[in-house]
N, C-alpha and C positions, 0 to 999 in steps of 0.2 A: 328535399326538404330536411332530411335527417343529417345530411352533410353540412348544411348551413347551421343547423342547431349545434352540431358537435364543434364546429369552428368557433361559433360565438361562445359556447361554454368554455372551450379551451382558452380563448382570449381573456375571458373573465378570470379564469383560474390562473393563467400566466401572469396577469396583472397583480393578483394577490401574492403570488410567489415572488415577483420582482420587488414588491413592496417589503416583503420579509427580508430579502437579502440586500436591500438598498444600503449602501455605505460599507459593505464588506468586500473582501477580496475575491469572493466567489461570484460576484455579479456578472463579469464577462463570461464565465463558464456557464452560468445559468442561462444567460441570454443566448449563448450558442446552442445549448440543448433545446431551449424553447423554440428557437428558429428552426432547427432540424425537425422537431415534432410538428410544428405548424406546416412546414413544407410537406411532410409526410401526410398530414391531414388533407392538404390541398391536392396532392397528386393521386391519392387513393381513388376518387371518383373517375378520374381519367383512365387509370389503369384497369378499373373494373369494366369499362367499355371495351378495352382492347383485349381483355382476358388474361392479362399478365399480373393480376393482383396476387395470386397465389405464389407466383415466382418471387415477387418482391417480399412478400410476407415471410417466406422461408429464408431468404437472404438476410432479412432483418433479424430473424430469430437466430440464425447462425452467428451473426455479428454479436448479438446480445449474449449468446452462450459463450463465445470466445472471451468477451470482456469479463464475464463473471468468473471464468476459469483463471484468467490472469489475475483478477482481484483475489481469488481464493489462494492462489499460489503465493502471492505477495503477503497476504495475511498469515499464511502458514510459515513463511520464512521469518516474519517478524516475531511470531510466537516462539519459534525455535530459538531465535536469538535471545529473547527474554528468558527462556528456560535455561539456556546455557549461561547467561549472565548471572542468574540467581544461583545456579549450581556452582559456578566458579567462585562467586562471593562467599558461599557457604564453605567451600573447601579452603579458601584462603583464610577465612576467619577462624576456622578450626585449627589452623596453624599459627594463630595469634598474629596475623598480618592485618594491619588496618588499611581498609580500602575506602576511598571516597566515591569512586564510580568505576564502572566497567562497561565498555561498549564493544560489541562483537559484530563483525561483518561475515556473513555466510554467503557462499556462492550457490548457484542453482543445484549443485550436486550435494548440498548439505555439508560441505566441507568448510572449515573455518579458514577464512582468508586473512583477517586481521583481528588482533585483540588490542584494545586501547584501555589501559588501566591508569587511573589517577590515584596516587597514594599520598600520604602525608610526608613520608620519608622514603623517597624513591631510591636513592643510592644505597641505602642500608639494606633494603629488602629486595632489590632488583634481581639479583642472582638467584635468590631463593624462590621468588615468584616465577621466574622463567623455568627453573628446574621443575617446580611442581606442575606447571602447565604443560611442559614438554612430556612429563610422565603420564599425565592424565589424558591429554588431548592429542598428542603426537603432532604438534604444530611446529613449524620452523621457528627457530629462535628469532630470525629477522622479522617475523610477522607479529611479534609480541612487542608492543610499544608501551613503555612505562614512563610516566611523568609525575612531577610533584604537584 
């Protein structure tokens, strides 16, 4: 009886969630997650009869933990990129160089892969910008891209 109640409650809740994301680009992803959750709810009573419910629970927990670790690492990389972008902008502005935007790509080892800089006068300051960034960050000159 509790299983039926939880499935009905889940269906009502999933209908509300689907209504909230209706018309957005996230709808297919939300439907996929809702489908997996519904499948999990339906399989749980069958597994409890066979005694494998704890095994499935630990597997689902491990998957969830791995996904959160991946998400955390991705967020940490993004934050590191933002910090470096702000730091570079501050350094270049202190040298009286006008910068419109800076975009940095970092690899998994926290090493700078690419630097994209957009300036108002690229040809004039390009050599100075590359020299400054080479001194501070030890990046290959070929990995520094400057455009107007």
